[in-house]
C-alpha positions as CSV (number, residue, x, y, z in Angstrom):
1,M,-84.0,-14.1,-133.9
2,V,-86.8,-15.7,-135.9
3,R,-87.1,-14.4,-139.5
4,P,-90.6,-14.1,-140.9
5,E,-91.7,-16.4,-143.7
6,P,-91.4,-14.7,-147.1
7,T,-94.6,-13.6,-148.8
8,P,-95.2,-15.9,-151.8
9,A,-95.3,-14.2,-155.2
10,P,-98.7,-14.1,-156.8
11,E,-99.3,-16.7,-159.4
12,A,-98.4,-15.5,-162.9
13,V,-100.9,-14.8,-165.6
14,T,-100.6,-17.2,-168.5
15,V,-101.8,-16.8,-172.1
16,A,-102.4,-19.7,-174.5
17,V,-103.6,-19.6,-178.1
18,I,-106.7,-21.7,-178.8
19,V,-106.6,-23.6,-182.1
20,R,-109.7,-25.4,-183.1
21,D,-109.7,-29.1,-182.2
22,R,-106.5,-28.8,-180.1
23,S,-105.4,-28.1,-176.6
24,P,-104.6,-24.4,-175.9
25,Y,-100.9,-23.8,-176.8
26,A,-98.8,-21.6,-174.5
27,M,-96.4,-20.2,-177.1
28,F,-96.1,-16.8,-175.5
29,D,-94.6,-15.4,-172.2
30,A,-96.9,-12.7,-170.8
31,I,-95.0,-9.5,-170.2
32,E,-98.0,-7.5,-169.2
33,V,-101.7,-8.3,-169.1
34,T,-104.5,-5.9,-168.2
35,A,-108.3,-6.3,-168.6
36,T,-108.1,-4.7,-172.0
37,T,-104.6,-5.4,-173.4
38,A,-101.7,-7.8,-173.4
39,R,-98.0,-7.6,-174.3
40,L,-96.6,-11.1,-175.1
41,R,-93.2,-12.4,-176.1
42,G,-92.8,-15.5,-178.2
43,P,-91.3,-17.2,-181.2
44,L,-94.3,-16.6,-183.5
45,L,-94.4,-13.3,-185.5
46,L,-98.1,-12.4,-185.8
47,E,-99.5,-9.9,-188.3
48,L,-101.2,-6.5,-187.5
49,G,-104.9,-7.0,-187.3
50,E,-104.7,-10.8,-186.9
51,R,-107.5,-12.2,-184.7
52,L,-106.8,-14.8,-182.0
53,R,-108.8,-16.8,-179.5
54,L,-106.9,-17.0,-176.2
55,R,-107.1,-18.7,-172.9
56,V,-106.0,-16.3,-170.1
57,A,-105.4,-17.9,-166.7
58,R,-104.1,-17.3,-163.2
59,G,-104.1,-20.4,-160.9
60,A,-107.3,-22.3,-161.3
61,T,-109.2,-19.4,-162.9
62,A,-109.3,-19.2,-166.7
63,V,-111.3,-17.5,-169.4
64,E,-111.4,-17.7,-173.2
65,V,-111.4,-14.4,-174.9
66,G,-111.0,-12.9,-178.4
67,A,-108.2,-10.5,-179.2
68,R,-106.7,-8.6,-182.1
69,V,-103.0,-7.8,-182.8
70,T,-102.4,-4.1,-182.5
71,A,-98.5,-3.9,-182.7
72,V,-95.6,-6.2,-183.4
73,Q,-92.0,-5.6,-182.6
74,R,-89.7,-8.0,-184.4
75,G,-87.0,-9.9,-182.5
76,D,-83.4,-8.9,-183.0
77,G,-81.9,-12.4,-183.3
78,H,-81.3,-12.6,-179.6
79,A,-84.9,-12.0,-178.4
80,D,-88.2,-13.2,-179.6
81,P,-90.8,-10.8,-181.1
82,V,-93.1,-8.9,-178.9
83,T,-96.8,-8.7,-179.8
84,D,-99.4,-6.2,-178.4
85,L,-103.0,-7.3,-178.3
86,R,-106.3,-5.7,-177.5
87,F,-108.9,-7.9,-176.1
88,D,-112.5,-7.8,-177.4
89,D,-114.6,-5.3,-175.5
90,E,-116.8,-8.0,-173.8
91,A,-113.6,-9.6,-172.4
92,A,-112.8,-6.9,-169.8
93,G,-115.4,-8.0,-167.2
94,S,-114.2,-11.7,-167.3
95,L,-110.5,-10.7,-167.2
96,R,-110.6,-8.4,-164.2
97,P,-110.5,-11.2,-161.6
98,I,-107.5,-12.7,-163.3
99,V,-105.4,-9.6,-163.9
100,S,-106.2,-7.5,-160.7
């Protein structure tokens, strides 16, 4: 009996912080990304209301968008902090092809 080939998993969405005059820095793991919000885990504890410029990508498709920190959950010593972001309103259209 021939087994069917497994269906490949879709490429993961990645999120990198853009710092002026430097390459985007992927310091976070994307837990969940939608066209309007993102939940990220990483070693950096951000502050509520902090603004970031991000590069959101899937495969060869990438966009740069602005975002604001809306919630922060501190790490417990065993896990990194979790940060919730809301993308700027104009980002939704450009993010849909990446997150759908």
